[in-house]
C-alpha positions in Angstrom: 67.7 43.5 -107.0 66.1 40.3 -105.7 62.4 39.7 -105.9 60.2 39.5 -102.9 59.6 35.8 -103.5 63.4 35.3 -103.5 63.7 37.3 -100.3 61.1 35.2 -98.5 62.5 32.0 -99.9 66.0 32.8 -98.7 64.6 33.9 -95.3 62.6 30.6 -95.0 65.7 28.6 -96.0 67.9 30.4 -93.5 65.2 29.9 -90.8 65.0 26.2 -91.5 68.8 25.9 -91.4 68.9 27.8 -88.1 66.2 25.6 -86.6 68.0 22.4 -87.8 71.2 23.6 -86.2 69.4 24.4 -83.0 67.7 21.0 -82.9 71.0 19.3 -83.6 72.6 21.3 -80.8 69.8 20.4 -78.4 69.9 16.8 -79.4 73.7 16.7 -78.7 73.1 18.3 -75.3 70.4 15.7 -74.5 72.7 12.8 -75.5 75.5 14.2 -73.4 73.1 14.5 -70.4 71.9 10.9 -70.9 75.5 9.8 -71.1 76.2 11.5 -67.8 73.2 9.8 -66.3 74.2 6.4 -67.6 77.7 7.0 -66.2 76.3 8.0 -62.9 74.0 5.0 -62.7 76.8 2.6 -63.7 79.1 4.0 -61.1 76.4 3.9 -58.4 75.5 0.3 -59.3 79.2 -0.7 -59.3 79.8 1.0 -55.9 76.7 -0.5 -54.5 77.6 -4.0 -55.6 81.1 -3.6 -54.1 79.7 -2.3 -50.8 77.1 -5.0 -50.6 79.7 -7.7 -51.2 82.0 -6.3 -48.5 79.1 -5.8 -46.1 77.9 -9.4 -46.7 81.4 -10.7 -46.1 81.6 -8.7 -42.8 78.2 -9.9 -41.7 79.0 -13.5 -42.4 82.2 -13.2 -40.4 80.3 -11.9 -37.3 81.0 -14.2 -34.4 77.8 -13.5 -32.4 74.5 -11.7 -32.8 75.7 -8.5 -31.1 78.5 -8.1 -33.5 76.1 -8.8 -36.4 73.7 -6.1 -35.3 76.6 -3.7 -34.6 77.9 -4.2 -38.1 74.4 -3.7 -39.5 73.9 -0.4 -37.9 77.3 0.9 -38.9 76.7 0.0 -42.5 73.7 2.2 -42.8 75.8 5.4 -42.7 77.8 4.7 -45.9 74.6 3.8 -47.7 72.9 7.1 -46.7 76.0 9.0 -47.8 76.0 7.2 -51.2 72.3 8.1 -51.7 73.0 11.7 -50.9 76.0 11.8 -53.3 73.9 10.2 -56.0 71.1 12.7 -55.4 73.5 15.6 -55.5 75.1 14.4 -58.8 71.7 13.8 -60.3 70.5 17.3 -59.3 73.7 18.8 -60.7 73.3 17.0 -64.1 69.6 18.1 -64.2 70.5 21.8 -63.4 73.3 21.9 -66.0 71.1 20.4 -68.7 68.3 22.8 -67.9 70.7 25.7 -68.1 72.2 24.5 -71.4 68.7 24.0 -72.9 67.5 27.4 -71.8 70.7 29.1 -73.2 70.3 27.4 -76.5 66.6 28.1 -76.8 67.1 31.7 -75.9 69.9 32.1 -78.5 67.6 30.5 -81.1 64.7 32.9 -80.3 67.0 35.9 -80.4 68.3 34.9 -83.8 64.9 34.1 -85.2 63.5 37.4 -83.9 66.4 39.3 -85.5 65.9 37.6 -88.8 62.1 38.2 -88.8 62.6 41.8 -87.9 65.2 42.2 -90.7 62.8 40.6 -93.2 59.9 42.9 -92.1 62.2 45.9 -92.3 63.3 44.9 -95.8 59.7 44.2 -96.9 58.7 47.7 -95.5 61.3 49.3 -97.7 59.8 47.8 -100.8 56.1 48.0 -99.7 53.7 50.0 -101.8 52.5 53.3 -100.6 49.5 53.0 -98.2 50.7 49.8 -96.6 52.3 51.6 -93.6 49.5 50.6 -91.3 49.8 46.9 -92.2 53.6 47.1 -91.6 53.1 48.9 -88.3 50.5 46.2 -87.3 53.0 43.4 -88.3 55.8 45.1 -86.3 53.4 45.5 -83.3 52.5 41.8 -83.5 56.2 40.8 -83.5 56.9 43.1 -80.6 53.9 41.6 -78.7 55.2 38.1 -79.5 58.6 39.0 -78.2 57.2 40.4 -75.0 55.1 37.2 -74.5 58.2 35.1 -75.1 60.2 37.2 -72.6 57.4 36.7 -70.0 57.3 33.0 -70.7 61.0 32.7 -70.4 61.0 34.6 -67.1 58.3 32.4 -65.7 60.0 29.2 -66.9 63.3 30.3 -65.3 61.5 31.1 -62.0 59.8 27.7 -62.0 63.1 25.9 -62.8 64.9 27.8 -60.1 62.1 26.9 -57.6 62.3 23.3 -58.5 66.1 23.3 -58.2 65.9 25.1 -54.9 63.4 22.5 -53.6 65.6 19.6 -54.7 68.6 21.3 -53.0 66.5 21.6 -49.8 65.5 18.0 -50.0 69.1 16.9 -50.4 70.1 19.1 -47.5 67.4 17.7 -45.3 68.3 14.1 -46.3 72.0 15.0 -45.5 71.1 16.3 -42.0 68.9 13.2 -41.3 71.7 10.9 -42.4 74.2 12.7 -40.3 71.9 12.5 -37.2 71.4 8.8 -37.9 75.1 8.3 -38.2 75.7 10.1 -34.9 73.1 7.8 -33.2 74.7 4.7 -34.8 78.1 5.6 -33.5 76.8 6.0 -29.9 
């Protein structure tokens, strides 16, 4: 039979290893998201440069001011579409990252709670007579902490969903505005 100190030491070590694994996982997810953002920004910059060069060449080739202004108005549509596509991609990356972080954090909390509960149960088995109230108090504190975490998680998810919904609404409104502007430019 292992001593209580060994049990707590093993539990602390397992908890540390679990936290280290979770931090590593979150760090990898963060780097992957940053890589996606960099790729998105590089692609957007490259496309913008190509479009700007092509637009400048067209504008320089204009034969009169009317053609110049006609070309200028038709070039605003692709720019608006690019901004919308960029915004949609950015929102998608942010939503995916948020979901991955939430999933990883939730899994970590569930595992930590399971380990703490198992440790308390094991300690309760070996506790001296008369310590039932202390064990019950400890279990109650763990239960209250879990309930608080669940409420915090629920509130955080609602907040994130509201933010995501607002971003999607903004993108939709920008899209509608760009489509209206494109329709006017074609007339």
